[in-house]
Structures are given as C-alpha cells and as structure tokens.
C-alpha atoms as one frame of an Amber mdcrd trajectory, in Angstrom:
protein
 -14.087  15.901  11.718 -10.001  15.944  12.148  -8.279  17.267   9.421  -6.929
  14.332   8.359 -10.069  11.964   8.726 -11.502  14.820   6.095  -8.812  14.484
   3.862  -8.896  10.470   3.343 -12.291  10.234   3.299 -13.528   8.265   0.352
 -10.071   8.758  -1.405  -8.739   4.692  -0.918 -10.054   1.892  -2.477  -9.167
  -1.436  -1.633  -8.057  -3.995  -4.042  -8.168  -7.557  -2.849  -6.940  -7.871
   0.703  -2.955  -6.450  -0.238  -4.097  -3.600  -3.460  -5.182   0.263  -2.867
  -5.817   2.705  -5.341  -4.833   6.589  -4.388  -7.116   8.485  -5.656  -5.492
  12.383  -4.737  -5.277  15.139  -7.605  -3.492  11.888  -9.703  -4.696   8.142
  -9.606  -1.808   5.766  -8.516  -2.310   2.168  -8.050  -0.429   0.070  -5.839
  -0.484  -3.927  -6.518  -3.648  -3.398  -8.746  -5.860  -6.932  -8.149  -9.660
  -7.505  -8.128 -10.249  -4.225 -10.605 -13.410  -3.745 -11.313 -15.451  -2.490
 -14.391 -15.424   0.962 -14.309 -12.470   1.581 -12.872 -10.516   4.501 -13.301
  -7.116   4.896 -15.302  -4.383   4.880 -13.225  -1.845   7.659 -13.648   0.943
   5.436 -11.962   1.348   2.040 -11.499   3.550   0.828  -8.327   4.038  -3.238
  -8.451   6.146  -4.426  -4.854   6.966  -8.115  -6.383   5.193 -11.036  -8.241
   3.318 -13.063  -5.944   0.248 -14.275  -6.267  -2.510 -11.912  -4.205  -0.179
  -8.463  -5.463   0.836  -9.199  -8.648  -2.100  -9.828 -11.452  -0.905  -9.370
 -15.095  -4.243  -9.111 -16.389  -5.578  -6.322 -13.823  -2.466  -4.144 -14.090
  -3.465  -3.932 -18.090  -6.874  -3.255 -17.093  -6.062  -0.362 -14.544  -3.652
   0.723 -17.580  -4.248   3.630 -20.257  -1.586   4.496 -22.709  -0.323   7.656
 -20.454   0.281   5.065 -17.440   3.729   4.738 -15.777   4.229   1.315 -14.171
   7.174   0.931 -11.452   8.314  -1.423  -9.887  10.609  -4.107 -10.148  12.442
  -4.933 -13.130  11.359  -8.461 -13.066   7.889  -7.264 -13.056   7.309  -4.307
 -15.259   9.139  -6.010 -18.045   6.043  -8.031 -18.766   4.151  -5.392 -20.201
   4.332  -2.977 -23.252   4.094  -0.228 -21.227   5.735   3.459 -19.635   8.400
   1.374 -17.880  10.127   2.627 -15.163  12.600   0.109 -12.635  12.831   0.643
  -9.619  15.067  -0.523  -6.259  14.862  -0.008  -3.008  16.184   3.367  -1.524
  15.529   5.196  -5.199  13.210   8.106  -5.172  12.310   9.487  -7.787   8.864
  11.855  -8.807   6.736  10.450 -11.679   3.834  12.791 -12.821   4.542  15.141
 -10.059   3.938  12.607  -6.973   7.423  11.494  -5.409   7.722   8.100  -4.653
  10.557   6.239  -3.075  11.153   2.686  -2.951  11.519   1.107   0.339  13.326
  -2.061   1.221  10.381  -5.273   1.925  11.925  -8.749   3.274  11.139 -11.325
   5.683  13.300 -13.856   8.412  15.767 -15.925   5.868  13.934 -18.821   4.579
  10.726 -16.749   4.531   8.801 -16.640   1.178  10.055 -12.897   1.060  14.322
 -13.270   1.046  16.023 -10.100   1.046  17.525 -10.948  -2.485  14.305 -11.073
  -4.119  14.584  -7.463  -4.242  10.337  -6.788  -3.086  10.050  -3.503  -2.491
   7.192  -1.105  -0.688   6.114   2.236  -1.031   6.747   5.842   0.166   4.254
   8.397  -1.729   3.858  11.902  -1.453   0.355  12.750  -2.876  -2.026  15.406
  -2.173   0.465  16.865   0.260   0.140  13.364   2.018   2.990  10.799   2.617
   1.315   7.560   2.112   3.031   4.434   3.221   2.668   0.631   1.461   4.879
  -1.964   2.870   4.162  -4.513   0.241   4.967  -7.827   2.200   7.770  -7.377
   4.797   8.461  -8.010   7.817   9.021  -4.934  10.191  12.761  -4.732   9.533
  15.617  -2.014  10.683  15.063   0.267   7.498  11.501   1.003   7.825  11.269
   2.462  11.481  13.172   5.875  10.236  10.462   6.921   7.442   7.702   8.705
   8.441   4.378   9.155   6.831   0.920  10.095   7.358  -0.836   7.164   6.572
  -0.207   3.727   6.254  -0.981  -0.037   4.886   1.012  -2.802   6.772   1.066
  -6.842   6.107  -0.424  -8.856   8.781   0.059 -12.350   9.173   2.610 -15.114
   9.367   6.470 -13.952   7.769   5.317 -10.816   7.944   4.222  -8.397  10.776
   1.828  -9.764  14.225  -0.469  -7.234  14.624   1.860  -6.005  17.675   4.666
  -5.441  15.461   2.658  -3.747  12.734   1.363  -1.509  15.415   4.473  -0.683
  16.980   5.785   0.302  13.241   2.934   2.527  12.855   4.151   4.278  16.068
   7.329   4.467  15.327   6.521   5.650  12.237   4.564   8.472  13.237   1.314
   6.899  11.216  -1.834   9.002  12.199  -4.338   6.676  10.319  -3.180   2.715
   9.516  -5.035  -0.158   8.001  -3.629  -4.124   7.587  -3.342  -5.981   4.510
  -3.372  -9.635   3.806  -5.950 -10.225   6.449  -9.937 -10.891   6.228 -12.884
  -7.809   7.295 -13.856  -8.703  10.746 -11.186 -11.117  11.692  -9.397 -11.902
  14.667  -6.408 -10.753  12.936  -7.817  -7.415  12.144  -9.284  -6.851  15.149
  -5.966  -7.142  17.072  -4.516  -4.829  15.075  -7.258  -2.565  15.671  -6.816
  -2.542  19.565  -3.215  -2.258  18.869  -3.308   0.830  17.377  -5.880   2.360
  18.676  -4.185   2.153  21.949  -1.442   4.321  20.616  -3.782   6.918  19.418
  -3.207   5.759  15.758  -7.240   6.005  13.575  -7.470   2.623  12.252  -8.880
   1.848   8.719 -10.985  -1.101   8.030 -10.466  -3.405   5.478 -13.021  -2.656
   3.072 -13.483  -1.848  -0.444 -13.331   2.103  -0.080 -10.858   3.319   3.031
 -12.434   6.046   5.377 -11.618   5.988   8.803 -13.319   3.913  11.241 -16.556
   5.102  11.769 -17.075   7.230   8.995 -18.653   6.582   5.748 -17.953   7.151
   1.901 -19.736   6.162  -1.077 -19.205   3.371  -2.800 -17.827   2.772  -6.149
 -14.879   2.327  -8.698
C-alpha cells in the first residue's frame, strides 16, 4: 500500500456534504455539521463562512470542549462563548502546534459567495501532511499557487465544475482529493473521480470515513 494511503486510511470523517474531521495527533473539525453521538471533542474548530450546510452553531457547541479553539471569520466565531481566534484570508497561525493558513474563498460577481463576504478555506499542516479544505469557492487564481498533499474541493453550481476542480487539484500537486457538495454516487461525484484519476490523483469517496478508493476503514464517530 503506498505511503499516502497508509497515512490517510481511517483518519478522516465526513460530516454532511461539506464538513470534515481530521484525526491526526490533534482533532480538527472544519465546518462541523451532523455531529454524531460519541464524537470526540475538538482541539481546533475551523469555520469557513456562515451559510447553512457549513455553519451549524449547535454542532459547533457539540464538538467543542473547554479548551477548544474556534477560528474563522469574526462574524461566525463571535457567536460562541469559546476560545476565539479570528482569521482573514492570507493569515497564517500556529494553533496548538498545528500550522493553519486561511485562504480566500469566493465565487464570481453576483454569486452567493462574493469576495467581500470574506469566506475562507484552510490549508492545515497536521501529522506531517498538508490538507486543504477550500470552503465554498470558485477556482480562483490565488489558490493555484498553494501546494498540498490532499484536498476537499467544492463541486457544484457557482463553485467549480468537476473539470475545474480537478485542474485545481493538479495545479496544487494534490495526491488525493475528494469533492464536497455532492451526493455519494452522483454523476457529479463520478465525473470528478474520472477527471482526477485520469491525472493520477487518488479519489476519496464521499462517505462518512474517508479512505482512498478501494480501501476500507472501520466506521465510527
């Protein structure tokens, strides 16, 4: 089994269509939604923006413990009585030993995600890997200069087409990628998989636990 696949197997939990839990030395939630019973408490919670499907105050509270740090746009994190860390695009911080860079996330003019809404994505260095969660964004020029090992990219109207997302994955040097905003088994998911696999990039199915396609991992959390 290739090294990247060994490192990823069983380390990722999908939360709804857009959220992710990363379990590598620290527990990092990005846009926690649909938190199940018994899920571990977060060390860090990263919020991308305030739209439904990404931002669930109830689930943020479920995921948080007394020492959890919640980071993201000031308009989102200010709603919680938690340890707060405001972020703007382009800022880099080390949070509990985890290097985090906030990236711009926006769509075309007139979209639901205008640039002045200050939406974010995140590049997280965790357990020796660089993981990118794009938030809700088009394939904007600022992202093409980033480099990461694995990424979660939004596919859908006003965001990216499967072809645009796969081209971004290639430009970022991703070795594995998963689509967000898609239904498991949908044409959009399959189109994305076909595009990235033609480039030699491993596909992660949109399941509760991410493992590289063809591998399995025990369910839980």
